C-alpha positions in Angstrom: 0.0 0.0 0.0 1.1 3.5 -0.8 2.1 5.4 2.4 0.5 8.7 1.4 -3.0 7.1 1.0 -3.1 5.2 4.3 -5.6 6.2 7.0 -5.7 4.8 10.5 -8.7 3.3 12.2 -9.0 4.1 15.9 -11.1 2.2 18.5 -14.0 4.3 19.8 -13.7 2.8 23.3 -10.0 2.7 24.1 -8.7 5.3 21.5 -5.9 3.0 20.3 -4.8 2.6 16.6 -5.6 -1.0 15.6 -5.8 -1.0 11.8 -4.5 0.8 8.8 -6.4 1.0 5.6 -7.0 3.1 2.5 -10.0 4.7 0.8 -10.9 6.3 -2.5 -11.0 10.0 -1.5 -12.7 10.9 -4.8 -15.7 8.7 -4.2 -15.9 8.5 -0.4 -16.1 12.0 1.2 -17.3 11.1 4.7 -15.2 9.5 7.4 -15.1 5.7 7.5 -16.7 3.8 10.5 -16.2 0.1 10.6 -17.0 -2.5 13.3 -13.8 -4.4 13.9 -12.2 -6.5 16.7 -10.1 -4.6 19.2 -7.4 -6.7 20.8 -7.2 -4.5 23.9 -10.9 -4.3 24.6 -11.2 -8.0 23.5 -14.5 -7.3 21.7 -15.9 -5.9 18.5 -16.2 -2.1 18.6 -16.7 0.7 16.2 -13.4 2.0 14.6 -13.4 5.5 13.2 -11.0 7.1 10.8 -8.4 9.2 12.6 -6.2 12.1 11.7 -2.8 11.5 10.0 
């Protein structure tokens, strides 16, 4: 993955960076929210797109 297009996904509960991903900024204008597993909370939580 190209480093300049990476965005980080931050857990809404513990505020830790758990995942890195990318998105098409031309088509998706809103911030991404995904439900993913957090290894620190040990449960599925909402992960939001964070700042660079």
